[in-house]
C-alpha positions as CSV (number, residue, x, y, z in Angstrom):
1,X,-54.9,-13.3,4.4
2,X,-51.7,-14.5,5.8
3,X,-51.8,-13.7,9.4
4,X,-48.0,-14.7,10.0
5,X,-46.9,-12.5,6.9
6,X,-49.2,-9.4,8.1
7,X,-47.9,-9.7,11.7
8,X,-44.4,-9.7,10.6
9,X,-45.1,-6.7,8.3
10,X,-46.7,-4.8,11.3
11,X,-43.8,-5.8,13.5
12,X,-41.4,-4.3,11.0
13,X,-43.3,-1.1,10.8
14,X,-43.4,-0.8,14.6
15,X,-39.7,-1.4,14.8
16,X,-38.9,1.2,12.3
17,X,-41.2,3.9,14.2
18,X,-39.8,2.9,17.5
19,X,-36.2,3.2,16.2
20,X,-36.7,6.6,14.9
21,X,-38.5,7.9,17.8
22,X,-36.1,6.4,20.4
23,X,-32.9,7.4,18.4
24,X,-34.2,11.1,18.6
25,X,-34.1,10.7,22.2
26,X,-31.0,8.9,22.6
27,X,-32.6,5.9,24.3
28,X,-31.6,2.0,24.0
29,X,-34.6,-0.2,23.0
30,X,-34.9,-1.5,26.5
31,X,-34.6,2.0,28.1
32,X,-37.6,3.0,25.8
33,X,-39.5,0.2,26.8
34,X,-38.9,0.6,30.4
35,X,-39.7,4.4,30.3
36,X,-43.0,3.8,28.5
37,X,-43.9,0.7,30.6
38,X,-43.5,2.7,33.6
39,X,-45.5,5.8,32.2
40,X,-48.4,3.5,30.8
41,X,-48.5,0.6,33.0
42,X,-47.4,2.0,36.4
43,X,-45.8,-0.9,37.9
44,X,-45.2,0.0,41.5
45,X,-41.8,-1.8,42.0
46,X,-38.8,-3.2,40.1
47,X,-40.3,-6.8,40.4
48,X,-43.7,-5.6,38.6
49,X,-41.6,-3.9,35.8
50,X,-39.5,-7.1,35.3
51,X,-42.6,-9.2,35.1
52,X,-44.2,-6.7,32.7
53,X,-41.3,-6.4,30.5
54,X,-40.6,-10.1,30.8
55,X,-36.8,-9.7,31.6
56,X,-34.2,-10.9,33.8
57,X,-33.6,-9.0,37.0
58,X,-30.0,-8.0,36.1
59,X,-31.1,-6.5,32.7
60,X,-33.9,-4.6,34.4
61,X,-31.6,-3.1,37.0
62,X,-29.0,-2.1,34.4
63,X,-31.6,-0.4,32.5
64,X,-33.1,1.4,35.5
65,X,-29.7,2.3,36.6
66,X,-29.2,4.2,33.3
67,X,-32.5,5.8,33.4
68,X,-31.9,7.1,37.1
69,X,-28.5,8.5,36.1
70,X,-30.1,10.6,33.3
71,X,-32.8,11.7,35.8
72,X,-35.9,10.0,34.2
73,X,-36.6,7.8,37.2
74,X,-36.6,7.7,40.9
75,X,-36.2,4.6,42.9
76,X,-37.2,4.5,46.8
77,X,-36.7,1.8,49.1
78,X,-39.8,0.3,50.6
79,X,-39.8,1.2,54.4
80,X,-41.5,-2.1,55.5
81,X,-39.6,-4.4,53.1
82,X,-36.1,-3.1,52.2
83,X,-35.7,-5.6,49.3
84,X,-38.4,-3.7,47.3
85,X,-37.6,-0.7,45.3
86,X,-40.5,1.6,44.4
87,X,-40.4,3.2,40.8
88,X,-41.6,6.6,39.8
89,X,-40.9,8.9,37.0
90,X,-39.2,12.3,37.6
91,X,-40.8,15.3,35.9
92,X,-38.3,15.1,33.2
93,X,-39.3,11.4,32.8
94,X,-42.9,12.3,32.5
95,X,-42.2,14.9,29.8
96,X,-40.0,12.5,28.0
97,X,-42.5,9.7,27.9
98,X,-45.3,12.0,27.1
99,X,-43.4,13.1,24.3
100,X,-42.6,10.1,22.9
101,X,-46.3,8.8,23.3
102,X,-47.3,11.7,21.3
103,X,-45.0,11.2,18.4
104,X,-46.2,7.5,18.4
105,X,-49.7,8.6,18.5
106,X,-49.3,11.0,15.5
107,X,-47.6,8.2,13.6
108,X,-50.4,5.7,14.5
109,X,-53.1,8.3,13.4
110,X,-51.3,8.9,10.2
111,X,-51.3,5.2,9.4
112,X,-55.1,4.7,10.3
113,X,-56.2,8.1,8.6
114,X,-57.4,6.4,5.3
115,X,-58.8,3.4,6.9
116,X,-62.6,3.1,7.2
117,X,-63.9,3.9,10.7
118,X,-65.3,0.3,11.3
119,X,-62.0,-1.1,10.3
120,X,-59.9,1.5,12.4
121,X,-62.1,0.6,15.5
122,X,-61.4,-3.1,14.9
123,X,-57.8,-2.6,14.5
124,X,-57.3,-0.5,17.7
125,X,-59.4,-3.0,19.5
126,X,-57.1,-5.7,18.4
127,X,-54.1,-3.6,19.5
128,X,-55.6,-3.2,22.9
129,X,-56.1,-7.0,23.4
130,X,-52.5,-7.7,22.0
131,X,-51.1,-5.1,24.5
132,X,-52.4,-7.2,27.3
133,X,-50.8,-10.5,26.3
134,X,-47.6,-12.0,27.4
135,X,-45.2,-13.9,25.2
136,X,-45.7,-17.1,27.1
137,X,-49.6,-16.6,26.4
138,X,-48.8,-16.9,22.6
139,X,-45.8,-19.1,22.2
């Protein structure tokens, strides 16, 4: 087993899947990740999203502006602290994110269908653990 090679192959497969799905919905890479992060991680504000995505404030703002212009998210200013914008998906944004997650889930199920159950459980456990890591935790 060559973990570096195997992770590279997995990353390439994931990239191809994400590219195929996001292009169907006309989303940039960052729009795609922001939309799904908001849907699955529920960051309460722009700062939380920025931390989750490990991105600079200006890049996150640009992505959010695009998603807001397209009607996928709403931003509301905190009443107590006007420097904070709270995030939420609109109905359209929820439908879009759920459609994307459904497609990715189908692709994942197709990938795992021939794998023995014990290996499938170990792999999905690995993905859950990996999903909670930050780049700075690893490099």
